C-alpha positions in Angstrom: 197.6 137.9 114.5 199.4 138.9 111.3 197.4 140.1 108.3 198.2 138.3 105.0 200.1 140.4 102.4 199.2 140.0 98.8 202.3 138.8 96.9 202.9 138.5 93.2 204.8 135.5 91.9 205.0 134.2 88.3 202.4 136.8 87.1 199.8 135.6 89.7 198.7 137.6 92.7 198.5 135.4 95.7 196.6 136.3 98.8 199.6 135.8 101.0 203.4 135.5 101.0 203.1 132.0 102.3 200.9 130.9 99.3 203.4 132.5 96.9 206.3 130.6 98.7 204.5 127.3 98.2 203.7 128.2 94.5 207.5 128.7 94.0 208.2 125.5 95.9 205.8 123.6 93.6 207.5 125.1 90.5 211.0 124.3 91.8 209.8 120.7 92.2 208.0 120.5 88.9 204.6 119.9 90.5 201.9 121.4 88.3 199.4 123.4 90.3 196.5 125.7 89.9 195.9 128.5 92.3 192.3 129.1 93.6 191.2 127.0 90.7 187.5 126.7 91.6 184.8 127.4 94.2 183.5 124.3 95.7 179.9 124.1 97.2 180.3 122.7 100.7 176.5 122.7 101.3 176.4 125.6 103.8 178.8 127.8 101.9 181.2 128.0 99.0 184.9 127.5 99.5 187.9 128.2 97.3 190.8 125.9 98.1 194.3 127.4 97.7 195.8 124.9 95.3 194.8 122.0 93.0 197.5 119.5 92.0 196.0 118.1 88.8 198.6 115.3 88.3 197.8 113.9 91.8 194.1 114.8 92.1 194.9 116.6 95.4 193.6 119.8 97.0 196.1 121.7 99.0 195.3 124.3 101.7 198.1 126.5 103.1 198.0 127.9 106.6 200.6 129.5 108.9 202.6 127.2 111.2 201.1 125.5 113.4 197.4 125.4 114.2 196.7 122.5 116.4 193.5 121.3 114.8 192.6 120.5 111.3 190.8 123.1 109.3 187.1 122.1 109.3 186.7 123.2 105.6 189.5 120.7 104.7 187.4 118.0 106.3 184.3 119.1 104.4 186.2 119.6 101.1 187.5 116.0 101.2 184.1 114.6 101.9 182.2 116.7 99.3 184.7 116.2 96.4 185.8 112.7 97.3 189.5 113.8 96.9 192.4 113.9 99.4 193.2 117.2 100.9 196.6 118.2 102.2 196.6 120.9 104.9 200.1 122.3 104.8 201.0 124.5 107.8 204.2 126.5 107.7 206.9 127.4 105.1 208.4 125.0 102.6 211.6 124.7 104.8 209.6 123.9 108.0 206.1 122.6 107.8 203.7 119.9 108.8 201.1 118.2 106.5 197.8 116.8 107.6 196.1 114.4 105.2 192.3 114.4 104.9 191.2 111.2 103.4 187.7 111.1 101.9 187.4 107.4 102.3 187.9 107.5 106.1 185.2 109.7 107.7 186.6 109.7 111.3 190.4 109.6 111.0 192.9 111.7 109.2 196.6 111.3 109.3 197.6 111.0 113.0 194.7 113.3 114.1 191.4 111.9 115.2 188.4 114.0 114.3 185.9 113.7 117.0 183.4 115.8 115.0 183.7 118.2 112.2 186.1 121.0 113.2 187.2 119.4 116.4 190.3 117.2 116.8 192.9 115.9 119.2 196.4 117.4 118.6 199.2 115.0 118.0 203.0 115.2 117.9 203.0 113.1 114.7 202.6 114.5 111.3 203.7 114.1 107.7 206.2 116.2 105.8 207.4 116.7 102.3 211.1 115.7 102.7 214.0 115.7 100.3 213.3 113.5 97.3 209.5 113.5 97.9 208.8 114.0 94.2 209.5 111.0 92.1 208.8 110.2 88.5 205.7 108.2 89.4 204.4 110.3 92.3 204.6 112.3 95.4 205.6 110.9 98.8 204.7 112.1 102.3 206.8 110.8 105.2 205.8 110.4 108.8 207.7 112.6 111.4 208.1 109.7 113.8 208.1 106.4 111.8 209.2 105.2 108.4 205.5 105.3 107.3 205.0 106.9 103.9 202.0 107.7 101.8 202.5 107.6 98.0 200.3 109.5 95.7 200.6 108.3 92.1 200.4 110.7 89.2 197.1 110.5 87.4 197.4 110.0 83.7 
């Protein structure tokens, strides 16, 4: 296992190179973001999500490519804050995105959560593809179908 290396980008010290890469990606795509914005009480512990995208009301957690189960804290973060959570695994040029929907307690994008922290892996996932940022929102595209999920900018 590789140890994360603190990396500075834009005057902010990120806990890993991967997080700094995603911050740069958000900047290049004009997506406002806040890094380690707040500690969230998850009941049993406190958790600091990697990014908050205020225009979309989304949490983003960044992990190395590819862990075959959703991060249990993403599940709990979605439920506790009633906000969607994107678990992005990999670098901007090659990644998968799992969506944790607070309105659906048992299912998340193409991965079925049996119980907290346990899931069935799937070959389907979402990705941020070319043209994913539009004036009115952000679009995730399925890897195997034409299905998309559109997050509208909050005003």
